KEZAPA-365190 format. One line per field, with one value per residue (C-alpha): x, y, z; residue number from 1. Coordinates in steps of 0.05 Angstrom, whole numbers. Example, Ala and Ser with C-alpha at 12.3 -4.5 7.8 and 13.67 -1.06 7.14 Angstrom:
2
east <- [246 273]
north <- [-90 -21]
up <- [156 143]
num <- [1 2]
This chain:
640
east <- [1545 1607 1635 1706 1717 1789 1782 1807 1809 1828 1759 1720 1768 1766 1690 1687 1735 1695 1631 1665 1717 1696 1682 1745 1792 1822 1853 1917 1921 1893 1956 1996 1949 1975 2048 2031 1992 2047 2099 2058 2052 2122 2153 2221 2283 2313 2375 2439 2460 2457 2418 2468 2461 2513 2478 2417 2345 2292 2246 2180 2145 2071 2041 1967 1978 1912 1923 1998 2007 1941 1951 1876 1853 1778 1760 1685 1651 1635 1671 1686 1754 1736 1721 1774 1827 1867 1941 1971 2029 2064 2060 2109 2171 2245 2237 2182 2224 2285 2243 2221 2293 2312 2269 2315 2265 2286 2217 2156 2090 2045 1977 1914 1949 1907 1844 1789 1716 1707 1647 1672 1654 1712 1668 1706 1764 1723 1716 1647 1611 1611 1548 1547 1504 1564 1621 1643 1655 1661 1734 1722 1759 1828 1813 1755 1798 1762 1821 1885 1921 1910 1917 1868 1852 1843 1918 1936 1940 1919 1875 1888 1962 1952 1995 2052 2048 2055 2114 2147 2137 2169 2229 2234 2229 2285 2328 2326 2350 2282 2243 2169 2115 2042 1981 1954 1885 1877 1816 1765 1752 1703 1631 1636 1704 1722 1793 1805 1880 1891 1944 1925 1904 1883 1811 1772 1755 1690 1688 1681 1647 1590 1539 1488 1526 1549 1619 1663 1738 1756 1701 1732 1672 1620 1547 1480 1444 1374 1378 1396 1440 1406 1439 1447 1397 1433 1445 1434 1409 1469 1460 1510 1549 1519 1451 1472 1431 1464 1433 1457 1442 1374 1386 1396 1454 1447 1480 1444 1458 1488 1560 1588 1612 1686 1686 1652 1579 1536 1474 1443 1432 1494 1493 1514 1574 1597 1648 1589 1626 1670 1661 1701 1751 1749 1816 1791 1762 1696 1636 1646 1717 1753 1806 1804 1879 1942 1964 2035 2069 2086 2161 2156 2160 2235 2244 2270 2233 2262 2234 2166 2167 2186 2128 2077 2107 2060 2004 1932 1916 1852 1843 1846 1917 1942 1906 1940 2008 1999 1979 2042 2086 2055 2074 2143 2155 2133 2189 2151 2198 2148 2078 2036 1983 1917 1882 1928 1903 1835 1870 1898 1972 1984 1966 2019 2071 2054 2051 2110 2156 2135 2151 2217 2237 2225 2255 2293 2297 2222 2195 2133 2093 2027 1971 1959 1926 1921 1985 1972 1981 2045 2094 2054 2049 2124 2150 2098 2072 2142 2124 2183 2145 2079 2045 2063 1997 1965 2028 2076 2031 1973 2020 2053 1986 1962 2027 2020 1949 1969 1929 1985 2051 2118 2122 2082 2138 2188 2137 2122 2194 2209 2150 2171 2244 2244 2208 2222 2261 2197 2150 2141 2133 2090 2052 2007 1979 1916 1875 1895 1879 1929 1969 1956 1880 1843 1813 1883 1935 1919 1993 2043 2099 2072 2095 2168 2187 2143 2176 2245 2226 2188 2245 2305 2283 2291 2317 2247 2230 2197 2140 2120 2054 2056 2038 2059 2126 2091 2036 1974 1911 1860 1807 1767 1698 1711 1648 1651 1717 1717 1752 1815 1836 1859 1804 1817 1748 1743 1776 1811 1872 1916 1929 1994 2024 2003 2047 2107 2080 2080 2044 2086 2154 2160 2206 2167 2158 2091 2108 2099 2160 2132 2120 2191 2219 2177 2200 2272 2264 2236 2291 2345 2314 2296 2363 2396 2354 2369 2444 2470 2485 2480 2404 2408 2449 2434 2381 2382 2324 2344 2274 2267 2328 2313 2238 2251 2301 2281 2256 2247 2172 2125 2126 2200 2233 2306 2344 2412 2431 2500 2544 2619 2638 2583 2546 2484 2438 2368 2324 2255 2207 2133 2111 2086 2137 2213 2249 2319 2347 2411 2405 2439 2468 2463 2528 2523 2519 2577 2617 2595 2616 2683 2676 2732 2733 2730 2687 2664 2639 2571 2546 2471 2459 2395 2427 2492 2484 2536 2534 2582 2579 2611 2639 2661 2675 2612 2567 2558 2509 2495 2457 2398 2357 2297 2249 2176 2172 2248 2294 2369 2406 2474 2531 2592]
north <- [1966 1957 2025 2032 2090 2087 2087 2158 2182 2254 2277 2240 2260 2334 2330 2297 2348 2405 2380 2373 2428 2467 2406 2369 2428 2402 2469 2508 2553 2621 2661 2611 2601 2657 2637 2564 2577 2623 2569 2519 2565 2593 2526 2532 2518 2450 2452 2418 2408 2335 2311 2288 2213 2159 2106 2095 2114 2091 2035 2020 1954 1958 1893 1884 1839 1802 1778 1770 1701 1671 1608 1592 1603 1588 1662 1657 1725 1749 1686 1674 1660 1587 1590 1638 1637 1695 1711 1712 1749 1681 1669 1726 1685 1694 1671 1722 1778 1758 1761 1831 1851 1827 1883 1934 1948 1987 1992 1945 1981 1930 1954 1936 1921 1961 1929 1951 1931 1860 1814 1756 1733 1745 1754 1696 1745 1802 1836 1865 1845 1893 1910 1893 1955 2000 1955 1954 1882 1821 1831 1906 1969 1976 2050 2041 2031 2002 1999 2039 2000 1931 1894 1857 1790 1758 1763 1723 1648 1660 1723 1728 1739 1782 1840 1793 1759 1827 1844 1780 1801 1868 1830 1784 1844 1880 1817 1818 1891 1919 1973 1974 2024 2020 2064 2117 2141 2209 2237 2184 2122 2064 2081 2033 2050 2011 1997 1935 1941 2015 2027 2050 2123 2125 2142 2120 2169 2203 2175 2243 2281 2328 2300 2356 2403 2398 2422 2431 2438 2378 2333 2280 2279 2325 2311 2319 2340 2312 2263 2189 2159 2125 2074 2101 2079 2026 2036 1987 1930 1929 1883 1875 1809 1799 1786 1733 1732 1761 1777 1850 1861 1896 1964 1997 2020 2048 2117 2174 2229 2216 2235 2270 2220 2209 2249 2308 2294 2327 2287 2240 2194 2200 2182 2112 2143 2175 2142 2121 2066 2119 2182 2245 2264 2336 2371 2437 2460 2495 2479 2546 2527 2571 2544 2534 2528 2570 2580 2571 2635 2635 2635 2567 2538 2550 2526 2460 2401 2421 2492 2464 2419 2479 2520 2470 2461 2486 2500 2482 2433 2397 2329 2292 2318 2286 2221 2212 2230 2176 2126 2142 2136 2069 2039 2070 2035 1970 1978 2009 2054 2100 2116 2126 2179 2168 2229 2277 2338 2331 2347 2416 2427 2452 2384 2353 2403 2381 2306 2300 2343 2300 2236 2263 2284 2213 2180 2227 2172 2158 2153 2198 2190 2227 2217 2287 2298 2373 2401 2471 2439 2401 2453 2470 2397 2386 2451 2469 2399 2368 2309 2271 2248 2258 2217 2242 2218 2278 2299 2242 2181 2211 2234 2165 2131 2169 2153 2079 2080 2114 2176 2224 2252 2245 2321 2321 2283 2339 2391 2353 2344 2417 2439 2394 2413 2447 2389 2329 2293 2292 2264 2189 2156 2094 2061 2017 2018 1993 2052 2047 1999 1945 1963 1895 1903 1915 1977 2007 1984 1910 1891 1891 1903 1972 1990 1976 2044 2080 2043 2062 2135 2134 2100 2136 2206 2238 2226 2212 2144 2092 2047 1978 1945 1870 1831 1889 1855 1793 1828 1817 1835 1841 1809 1778 1797 1788 1819 1891 1905 1927 1886 1920 1937 1883 1882 1913 1894 1819 1753 1733 1705 1744 1696 1723 1736 1666 1639 1671 1653 1580 1551 1589 1576 1646 1621 1636 1562 1571 1634 1631 1646 1716 1729 1707 1754 1811 1799 1795 1863 1893 1861 1889 1959 1968 1941 1991 2047 2026 2017 2068 2135 2170 2167 2214 2261 2316 2311 2338 2326 2309 2308 2380 2382 2315 2324 2340 2283 2231 2170 2206 2215 2236 2162 2169 2200 2211 2243 2243 2231 2247 2261 2273 2201 2173 2194 2158 2168 2138 2129 2095 2075 2074 2055 1988 1994 1993 2059 2084 2155 2193 2223 2290 2318 2393 2433 2453 2380 2362 2416 2394 2323 2349 2309 2321 2298 2222 2160 2138 2068 2062 2001 1988 1973 1933 1886 1867 1918 1970 2036 2091 2165 2203 2272 2316 2388 2420 2360 2296 2241 2167 2122 2090 2030 2010 1952 1964 1982 1977 2024 2034 2058 2075 2086 2126]
up <- [1587 1630 1649 1675 1721 1702 1626 1626 1554 1552 1528 1581 1636 1620 1616 1685 1714 1685 1718 1785 1781 1843 1884 1866 1864 1799 1782 1792 1854 1834 1843 1801 1742 1698 1705 1693 1629 1604 1617 1578 1518 1514 1493 1526 1483 1499 1541 1521 1593 1614 1675 1727 1738 1748 1705 1662 1672 1721 1695 1730 1719 1734 1757 1767 1827 1827 1756 1753 1784 1762 1719 1713 1641 1649 1641 1653 1649 1719 1744 1817 1848 1847 1772 1746 1800 1829 1836 1905 1937 1944 1869 1858 1870 1856 1784 1771 1801 1761 1698 1716 1731 1661 1634 1666 1721 1782 1813 1815 1822 1856 1834 1873 1939 1989 2016 1970 1967 1939 1932 1973 2043 2090 2152 2186 2189 2217 2150 2134 2071 2012 1974 1899 1886 1902 1878 1805 1784 1828 1847 1856 1836 1869 1872 1920 1982 2043 2091 2080 2134 2104 2039 1994 2027 1958 1950 2012 2021 2093 2096 2170 2153 2091 2114 2134 2066 2032 2078 2055 1983 1998 2026 1965 1919 1955 1955 1878 1877 1861 1899 1915 1896 1917 1904 1950 1928 1961 1925 1946 1987 1983 1999 2058 2090 2153 2176 2218 2219 2235 2288 2358 2360 2286 2271 2210 2156 2174 2245 2277 2220 2235 2185 2198 2152 2080 2096 2157 2150 2192 2165 2121 2073 2043 2057 2021 2084 2094 2035 2037 1984 1925 1880 1809 1756 1715 1640 1583 1626 1673 1733 1790 1786 1716 1747 1797 1861 1923 1991 1988 1914 1921 1889 1957 2000 2070 2073 2107 2095 2026 2014 1953 1902 1885 1821 1855 1842 1896 1880 1931 1871 1827 1753 1732 1697 1761 1808 1850 1888 1921 1963 1956 2011 2038 2041 2067 2001 2012 1967 1933 1914 1965 2011 2086 2096 2087 2015 1990 1969 1894 1908 1940 1870 1876 1947 1972 2003 2071 2064 2045 2107 2150 2121 2146 2215 2269 2219 2236 2180 2157 2189 2122 2110 2174 2160 2093 2122 2174 2119 2079 2140 2158 2090 2090 2156 2123 2072 2014 1973 1940 1919 1857 1873 1838 1807 1843 1806 1841 1907 1924 1909 1980 2007 1962 1987 2058 2044 1998 2040 2100 2061 2036 2106 2129 2067 2020 1967 1965 1893 1883 1819 1806 1757 1729 1661 1655 1623 1653 1722 1709 1733 1796 1817 1805 1834 1887 1900 1902 1858 1830 1767 1731 1677 1607 1580 1546 1510 1493 1501 1461 1406 1400 1401 1340 1303 1320 1295 1229 1247 1268 1246 1281 1278 1343 1379 1366 1389 1453 1471 1459 1501 1559 1558 1626 1661 1616 1671 1713 1660 1663 1595 1581 1525 1568 1638 1672 1646 1573 1517 1500 1438 1407 1416 1350 1382 1389 1337 1328 1326 1384 1335 1321 1392 1377 1346 1396 1453 1428 1423 1490 1527 1498 1479 1548 1618 1643 1674 1631 1653 1626 1641 1653 1590 1545 1532 1504 1464 1508 1468 1526 1481 1538 1561 1635 1664 1686 1651 1578 1525 1498 1569 1617 1669 1737 1764 1752 1768 1704 1671 1622 1564 1533 1602 1624 1568 1602 1671 1648 1709 1759 1728 1699 1644 1581 1567 1532 1492 1417 1373 1360 1434 1450 1398 1425 1497 1474 1441 1506 1548 1502 1497 1570 1594 1548 1576 1648 1641 1590 1623 1556 1560 1619 1576 1526 1471 1400 1353 1282 1255 1231 1186 1155 1141 1067 1057 1006 1044 1110 1122 1177 1199 1215 1276 1291 1348 1382 1455 1481 1541 1550 1533 1488 1426 1400 1339 1343 1282 1282 1227 1246 1176 1150 1093 1094 1084 1068 1073 1087 1157 1164 1228 1241 1239 1313 1334 1289 1323 1393 1377 1350 1286 1237 1165 1157 1167 1236 1252 1285 1323 1331 1405 1388 1338 1304 1249 1234 1197 1178 1194 1138 1153 1095 1112 1140 1129 1168 1149 1156 1109 1144 1123 1166 1160 1180 1254 1261 1300 1302 1363 1333 1380 1356]
num <- [1 2 3 4 5 6 7 8 9 10 11 12 13 14 15 16 17 18 19 20 21 22 23 24 25 26 27 28 29 30 31 32 33 34 35 36 37 38 39 40 41 42 43 44 45 46 47 48 49 50 51 52 53 54 55 56 57 58 59 60 61 62 63 64 65 66 67 68 69 70 71 72 73 74 75 76 77 78 79 80 81 82 83 84 85 86 87 88 89 90 91 92 93 94 95 96 97 98 99 100 101 102 103 104 105 106 107 108 109 110 111 112 113 114 115 116 117 118 119 120 121 122 123 124 125 126 127 128 129 130 131 132 133 134 135 136 137 138 139 140 141 142 143 144 145 146 147 148 149 150 151 152 153 154 155 156 157 158 159 160 161 162 163 164 165 166 167 168 169 170 171 172 173 174 175 176 177 178 179 180 181 182 183 184 185 186 187 188 189 190 191 192 193 194 195 196 197 198 199 200 201 202 203 204 205 206 207 208 209 210 211 212 213 214 215 216 217 218 219 220 221 222 223 224 225 226 227 228 229 230 231 232 233 234 235 236 237 238 239 240 241 242 243 244 245 246 247 248 249 250 251 252 253 254 255 256 257 258 259 260 261 262 263 264 265 266 267 268 269 270 271 272 273 274 275 276 277 278 279 280 281 282 283 284 285 286 287 288 289 290 291 292 293 294 295 296 297 298 299 300 301 302 303 304 305 306 307 308 309 310 311 312 313 314 315 316 317 318 319 320 321 322 323 324 325 326 327 328 329 330 331 332 333 334 335 336 337 338 339 340 341 342 343 344 345 346 347 348 349 350 351 352 353 354 355 356 357 358 359 360 361 362 363 364 365 366 367 368 369 370 371 372 373 374 375 376 377 378 379 380 381 382 383 384 385 386 387 388 389 390 391 392 393 394 395 396 397 398 399 400 401 402 403 404 405 406 407 408 409 410 411 412 413 414 415 416 417 418 419 420 421 422 423 424 425 426 427 428 429 430 431 432 433 434 435 436 437 438 439 440 441 442 443 444 445 446 447 448 449 450 451 452 453 454 455 456 457 458 459 460 461 462 463 464 465 466 467 468 469 470 471 472 473 474 475 476 477 478 479 480 481 482 483 484 485 486 487 488 489 490 491 492 493 494 495 496 497 498 499 500 501 502 503 504 505 506 507 508 509 510 511 512 513 514 515 516 517 518 519 520 521 522 523 524 525 526 527 528 529 530 531 532 533 534 535 536 537 538 539 540 541 542 543 544 545 546 547 548 549 550 551 552 553 554 555 556 557 558 559 560 561 562 563 564 565 566 567 568 569 570 571 572 573 574 575 576 577 578 579 580 581 582 583 584 585 586 587 588 589 590 591 592 593 594 595 596 597 598 599 600 601 602 603 604 605 606 607 608 609 610 611 612 613 614 615 616 617 618 619 620 621 622 623 624 625 626 627 628 629 630 631 632 633 634 635 636 637 638 639 640]
């Protein structure tokens, strides 16, 4: 059984958080919980005021860097670099970046950059060996960071110059008009953390910890005093490296006393399902769940970044807070433009107020994205934690997934959008990422075309950023058994190739030379849609759902969704068909929208922005409607 610590289905995640709630602090600050829950229930009425923006929306392209440039298609389970190959920083050339730019991208999230534990001998470069008993996969989890001040040596042509090679990639990315995001993983680090490249004056995590006590505020870790760490008992015949012999693979790992595990387990021998390859970072949260730092007053939800920064000035802060600030500053100085924060809800919101206000003081334009799955925490982490954006996984993604699978109704989309009205600009939309199943996988939808209507809705329904995962735009199925990684998700633990993406990669040409006709058509759809999202200012404008008043219309079903977007100069009607059958209906506009758009009696020509199709909006007195015909999985984006 190959368990992914980052296969975070909602049920499994909430279960893990419940088990580790006190230890991980995955909860709202006490004095804010009531207000937060109330805000989540009240379902604010959508505003008609547009979000001020000069152009289209932000588009993030997530690249799993180790896999992106790899042309090797051997794909041996548990294969080595020599067998299966690995992508390098240098593979990401101008052609690759231009291809990403075609998808409307404004940011590239280079995933798996930081030096994490890997099963490969880099001792010639002074790097200590990692133990397969506490590493998931051969290539290792990118979320078990071993050195925050360096990058994965696998990604460099010359490991001795790995940081310089990444700096060159940052420069190439900027030269193509794209900005750079990397991960910061604040909740946990690799079981064997050792920084070779830390600047002068920086101390390693845990270097000065008092290991004779379970907790001390300025300890970086929590300790199971008097007990050595024990490797978890494997499940279902699991063997590190698929059973291959390795000098360190002996079922043991030297750690005494044992540290708490990354997901909050306090056992000296964590369970195999725990995040046993990582240890939890202490942010000044006591074992009983109380806090060893100053709390933010409730009214700071309405205060500026500058006021948050001022609040923390002169405060005596836990040591881990300062360490992560220094890490963020280090990468900002290298030219990184923003961060994606892993499992942010497992870290106290006060820390985020401190870190993010520090980052924004240094770089006001820094892009700050957080992985948060608990909707009752959203508003706190945006308003108190000063996050720019959060994952909209539990609400929008989960609703669209059910519709794509034929298990859910589009009614849920309208409900989600209404409930998010006050924070919708801050909720990042996606249909794939490294944690989720590929849409084309049989375990998800089995057909990449089923993502088309969902992608139109996801990308155009709000002013939120949209994220694409590499290979999504060419229908990657993630069917491979790569070793530790599970089929249906592109592996993040193994050396592998990504077949559909490799067709676009085309041996490093990045020109789509090996794409099938269907893959080319799918990529062209993504290019057109995402370019539209990124360049049309109207999608930063006002939103009006058209779903409710059309639900009883003949031909309009719970597999159809329609809405309008508009600003002072542009009006757009969007209609999508999630069904496997074609449909036709007469889409009605509400009277208040007709009045807002100042539509007088007559016929108005509409142009579909995704194709050459045209339609006519007919206004007669108090009614306005347009006849819509949609093929299976088709959408129209009709501009007035």
